[in-house]
N, CA and C of each residue as an Amber inpcrd file, in Angstrom:
protein
   291
   1.2920000  -6.3720000  20.2800000   1.9160000  -6.0030000  19.0190000
   2.4090000  -7.2320000  18.2630000   2.9240000  -8.2020000  18.9750000
   3.4670000  -9.3880000  18.3390000   2.3760000 -10.2510000  17.6980000
   1.1640000 -10.1140000  18.1780000   0.0900000 -10.9200000  17.6040000
  -0.3000000 -10.4610000  16.1990000   0.0800000  -9.2490000  15.8050000
  -0.2070000  -8.7430000  14.4610000   0.8760000  -9.1130000  13.4450000
   1.9990000  -9.6040000  13.9150000   3.1240000  -9.9050000  13.0330000
   2.7850000 -10.9420000  11.9530000   2.1500000 -12.0660000  12.2710000
   1.8100000 -13.0150000  11.1930000   0.9040000 -12.3960000  10.1350000
  -0.0700000 -11.6140000  10.5660000  -0.9600000 -10.9610000   9.6150000
  -0.1880000 -10.0020000   8.7190000   0.7400000  -9.2410000   9.2850000
   1.5260000  -8.2860000   8.5060000   2.4680000  -8.9910000   7.5340000
   3.0330000 -10.1230000   7.9470000   3.9010000 -10.8800000   7.0440000
   3.1220000 -11.4510000   5.8580000   1.9350000 -11.9740000   6.1240000
   1.0820000 -12.4960000   5.0580000   0.6830000 -11.3690000   4.1080000
   0.3100000 -10.2340000   4.6650000  -0.0680000  -9.0880000   3.8460000
   1.1140000  -8.6120000   2.9970000   2.2940000  -8.5690000   3.5710000
   3.4800000  -8.1340000   2.8270000   3.7860000  -9.0950000   1.6740000
   3.6920000 -10.3970000   1.9220000   3.9330000 -11.3700000   0.8590000
   2.8750000 -11.2630000  -0.2320000   1.6560000 -11.0590000   0.1700000
   0.5500000 -10.9120000  -0.7690000   0.7690000  -9.6980000  -1.6720000
   1.1090000  -8.5740000  -1.0860000   1.3490000  -7.3490000  -1.8620000
   2.5720000  -7.5140000  -2.7690000   3.6380000  -8.1210000  -2.2360000
   4.8470000  -8.3140000  -3.0450000   4.5490000  -9.1700000  -4.2690000
   3.8600000 -10.2950000  -4.0800000   3.5520000 -11.1950000  -5.1960000
   2.6480000 -10.4990000  -6.2150000   1.6820000  -9.7420000  -5.7410000
   0.7590000  -9.0420000  -6.6400000   1.5000000  -8.0100000  -7.4850000
   2.3130000  -7.1850000  -6.8650000   3.0560000  -6.1480000  -7.5870000
   4.0850000  -6.7880000  -8.5230000   4.7460000  -7.8440000  -8.0710000
   5.7160000  -8.5320000  -8.9130000   5.0380000  -9.1260000 -10.1440000
   3.8770000  -9.6890000  -9.9670000   3.1280000 -10.2510000 -11.0920000
   2.7260000  -9.1550000 -12.0760000   2.2590000  -8.0330000 -11.5650000
   1.8620000  -6.9420000 -12.4500000   3.0470000  -6.3620000 -13.2120000
   4.2200000  -6.3340000 -12.6200000   5.3970000  -5.7520000 -13.2610000
   6.1380000  -6.7200000 -14.1800000   5.7980000  -7.9960000 -14.1490000
   6.4550000  -8.9780000 -15.0010000   5.8510000  -8.9320000 -16.3950000
   6.6920000  -8.8530000 -17.4340000   6.1530000  -8.8570000 -18.8050000
   5.3910000 -10.1450000 -19.1100000   4.3580000 -10.0220000 -19.9120000
   3.4730000 -11.1520000 -20.2310000   4.2390000 -12.3430000 -20.8070000
   5.2240000 -12.0960000 -21.6440000   5.9340000 -13.2010000 -22.3030000
   6.8690000 -13.9600000 -21.3600000   7.1660000 -13.4080000 -20.1830000
   8.0610000 -14.0770000 -19.2360000   7.3100000 -14.8860000 -18.1760000
   5.9980000 -14.7240000 -18.0950000   5.1940000 -15.4260000 -17.0890000
   5.1110000 -16.8980000 -17.4580000   5.2970000 -17.7590000 -16.4670000
   5.2650000 -19.2080000 -16.6980000   3.9520000 -19.8040000 -16.2060000
   3.5570000 -20.9060000 -16.7970000   2.4300000 -21.6890000 -16.3000000
   1.0720000 -21.2470000 -16.7970000   0.6230000 -20.1060000 -16.3690000
  -0.7040000 -19.5920000 -16.7120000  -0.5620000 -18.2230000 -17.3650000
  -1.6160000 -17.7380000 -18.0110000  -1.5820000 -16.3530000 -18.4860000
  -1.4720000 -15.3780000 -17.2990000  -0.9620000 -14.2210000 -17.5500000
  -0.7180000 -13.2490000 -16.4930000  -2.0000000 -12.8860000 -15.7370000
  -3.0930000 -12.6940000 -16.4460000  -4.3510000 -12.3250000 -15.7950000
  -4.8280000 -13.4430000 -14.8660000  -4.5710000 -14.6900000 -15.2370000
  -4.9450000 -15.8090000 -14.3650000  -4.1080000 -15.7810000 -13.0920000
  -2.8160000 -15.4640000 -13.2050000  -1.9690000 -15.3650000 -12.0110000
  -2.4460000 -14.2500000 -11.0930000  -2.8810000 -13.1380000 -11.6650000
  -3.4020000 -12.0380000 -10.8350000  -4.6010000 -12.5140000 -10.0260000
  -5.5170000 -13.2320000 -10.6750000  -6.6920000 -13.7340000  -9.9530000
  -6.3090000 -14.7830000  -8.9050000  -5.3590000 -15.6500000  -9.2190000
  -4.9160000 -16.6610000  -8.2450000  -4.3240000 -15.9720000  -7.0190000
  -3.4900000 -14.9740000  -7.2490000  -2.8640000 -14.2660000  -6.1240000
  -3.9090000 -13.5440000  -5.2860000  -4.8660000 -12.8920000  -5.9410000
  -5.8790000 -12.1490000  -5.1920000  -6.8590000 -13.0710000  -4.4650000
  -7.2840000 -14.1490000  -5.1030000  -8.2850000 -15.0240000  -4.4990000
  -7.7190000 -15.9060000  -3.3880000  -6.4760000 -16.3540000  -3.5390000
  -5.9010000 -17.2810000  -2.5720000  -4.7740000 -16.6530000  -1.7640000
  -4.7810000 -15.3420000  -1.6630000  -3.7170000 -14.6440000  -0.9510000
  -3.7820000 -14.7900000   0.5510000  -4.9670000 -14.8670000   1.0940000
  -5.1120000 -14.9390000   2.5510000  -4.5820000 -16.2440000   3.1310000
  -4.6120000 -17.2940000   2.3420000  -4.1090000 -18.5810000   2.8260000
  -2.7200000 -18.8850000   2.2670000  -2.0930000 -17.9190000   1.6490000
  -0.7290000 -17.9790000   1.1090000  -0.5530000 -18.9030000  -0.0790000
  -1.6060000 -19.5390000  -0.5620000  -1.4610000 -20.4430000  -1.7030000
  -1.1530000 -19.6510000  -2.9700000  -1.8700000 -18.5690000  -3.1990000
  -1.6790000 -17.7730000  -4.4110000  -0.2860000 -17.1510000  -4.5140000
   0.1590000 -16.3880000  -3.4970000   1.4950000 -15.7900000  -3.5910000
   2.6290000 -16.8090000  -3.6660000   2.5240000 -17.8880000  -2.9180000
   3.5740000 -18.9080000  -2.9430000   3.5810000 -19.6160000  -4.2960000
   2.4130000 -19.8770000  -4.8510000   2.3390000 -20.5010000  -6.1740000
   2.9670000 -19.5930000  -7.2260000   2.7200000 -18.2830000  -7.1310000
   3.3280000 -17.3420000  -8.0710000   4.8520000 -17.3640000  -7.9500000
   5.3470000 -17.3350000  -6.7350000   6.7940000 -17.2890000  -6.5430000
   7.4740000 -18.5810000  -7.0060000   6.7930000 -19.7090000  -6.8900000
   7.3970000 -20.9850000  -7.2640000   7.1580000 -21.3170000  -8.7410000
   5.9250000 -21.1780000  -9.1980000   5.5760000 -21.6830000 -10.5260000
   5.3750000 -20.6170000 -11.5950000   5.0280000 -19.4060000 -11.2340000
   4.6870000 -18.4250000 -12.2490000   5.7520000 -17.3980000 -12.5470000
   6.5350000 -17.0920000 -11.5620000   7.5510000 -16.0580000 -11.7100000
   8.6640000 -16.5330000 -12.6430000   9.1710000 -15.6310000 -13.5010000
  10.2660000 -16.0520000 -14.3790000  11.5220000 -16.3520000 -13.5850000
  12.3300000 -17.2440000 -14.1230000  13.6000000 -17.5680000 -13.4690000
  14.5260000 -16.3690000 -13.5580000  15.4470000 -16.2650000 -12.6340000
  16.3520000 -15.1070000 -12.5730000  17.2050000 -14.9900000 -13.8300000
  17.5830000 -16.0930000 -14.4400000  18.4310000 -16.0360000 -15.6340000
  17.6770000 -15.4920000 -16.8380000  16.3420000 -15.5430000 -16.8230000
  15.5710000 -15.0760000 -17.9600000  15.4610000 -13.5580000 -18.0080000
  15.6900000 -12.8960000 -16.9000000  15.5740000 -11.4390000 -16.8700000
  16.8800000 -10.7840000 -17.2930000  16.8390000  -9.9230000 -18.3110000
  18.0590000  -9.2230000 -18.6990000  18.4160000  -8.1680000 -17.6590000
  19.6770000  -8.0140000 -17.4120000  20.1480000  -7.0500000 -16.4230000
  21.0540000  -6.0330000 -17.0920000  20.7760000  -4.7620000 -16.8930000
  21.6540000  -3.6970000 -17.3600000  21.8180000  -3.6150000 -18.8660000
  20.7970000  -3.9220000 -19.6140000  20.8680000  -3.8030000 -21.0510000
  21.6970000  -4.8840000 -21.7320000  22.0580000  -5.9300000 -21.0270000
  22.7750000  -7.0250000 -21.6270000  24.2880000  -6.8770000 -21.6290000
  24.8210000  -5.7270000 -21.2460000  26.2640000  -5.5460000 -21.1940000
  26.7550000  -5.7510000 -19.7830000  27.9050000  -6.3880000 -19.6930000
  28.4940000  -6.6370000 -18.3910000  29.5530000  -5.5700000 -18.1250000
  29.6760000  -5.1480000 -16.8870000  30.6290000  -4.1170000 -16.5270000
  32.0390000  -4.6660000 -16.6070000  32.9480000  -3.8560000 -17.1890000
  34.3420000  -4.2340000 -17.3170000  35.1750000  -3.1390000 -16.6720000
  36.1670000  -3.5280000 -15.8960000  37.0380000  -2.5510000 -15.2520000
  37.7730000  -1.7420000 -16.3180000  38.0600000  -0.4560000 -16.0540000
  38.7040000   0.3840000 -17.0680000  40.0390000  -0.1760000 -17.5700000
  40.8350000  -0.7750000 -16.6980000  42.1290000  -1.2740000 -17.1530000
  42.0070000  -2.5640000 -17.9690000  40.8140000  -3.1660000 -18.0220000
  40.5690000  -4.3470000 -18.8470000  39.7480000  -4.0210000 -20.0950000
  39.3160000  -2.7830000 -20.2240000  38.4520000  -2.3780000 -21.3240000
  39.3060000  -1.8370000 -22.4710000  39.3920000  -2.5520000 -23.5940000
  40.2460000  -2.1020000 -24.6890000  39.8130000  -0.7550000 -25.2740000
  38.4920000  -0.4840000 -25.3060000  38.0300000   0.7920000 -25.8360000
  38.5070000   1.9600000 -24.9670000  38.4710000   1.7770000 -23.6660000
  38.9390000   2.8220000 -22.7580000  40.4320000   3.0590000 -22.9180000
  41.2060000   1.9960000 -23.0410000  42.6550000   2.1230000 -23.2090000
  43.0020000   2.8150000 -24.5230000  42.2420000   2.5150000 -25.5900000
  42.4690000   3.1960000 -26.8710000  42.1820000   4.6870000 -26.7540000
  41.1210000   5.0320000 -26.0280000  40.7940000   6.4540000 -25.8770000
  41.8720000   7.1830000 -25.0870000  42.5000000   6.5250000 -24.1310000
  43.5910000   7.1490000 -23.3900000  44.7860000   7.3980000 -24.3000000
  45.0840000   6.4250000 -25.1460000  46.2160000   6.5870000 -26.0710000
  45.9540000   7.7210000 -27.0490000  44.7080000   7.8290000 -27.5260000
  44.3710000   8.9240000 -28.4470000  44.5190000  10.2650000 -27.7530000
  44.0630000  10.3500000 -26.4860000  44.1550000  11.6140000 -25.7410000
  45.5910000  12.0210000 -25.5120000  46.4860000  11.0590000 -25.3090000
  47.8840000  11.3630000 -25.0280000  48.6940000  11.5490000 -26.3030000
  48.1490000  11.1490000 -27.4220000  48.8500000  11.2850000 -28.6970000
  49.8040000  10.1510000 -28.9540000  49.7750000   9.0820000 -28.1760000
  50.6400000   7.9340000 -28.3930000  50.1700000   7.1480000 -29.6110000
  51.1230000   6.5430000 -30.3610000  50.7050000   5.6960000 -31.4880000
  50.0940000   4.4100000 -30.9470000  49.1730000   3.8060000 -31.7040000
  48.5700000   2.5420000 -31.2620000  49.6190000   1.4470000 -31.2150000
  49.4280000   0.4260000 -30.3910000  50.4060000  -0.6710000 -30.3040000
  50.4720000  -1.4270000 -31.6170000  51.5770000  -2.0800000 -31.8560000
  51.8120000  -2.7910000 -33.1100000  51.1080000  -4.1450000 -33.1550000
  50.4830000  -4.5800000 -32.0850000  49.9070000  -5.9070000 -32.0070000
  48.5240000  -6.0150000 -32.3280000
């Protein structure tokens, strides 16, 4: 069973890189056009050159991907909009500041 582990790891990396490349928007791909990266990953996947090249040179950097629609989560007690809605619900006048 242990002798199949390297083959399974290579296959898993190959599939991950291929699916990641397909799911990455065209404008975020670095280095080559997206279709060229697909061919590189498929042709050189068995020797790990294609998937590793995609992960190092073609994949967009983590900072380039927007997360959660661009808004950052704020705790309710720090969110001024939430605090205003509580005051409206309770009928309290807004603060003077």
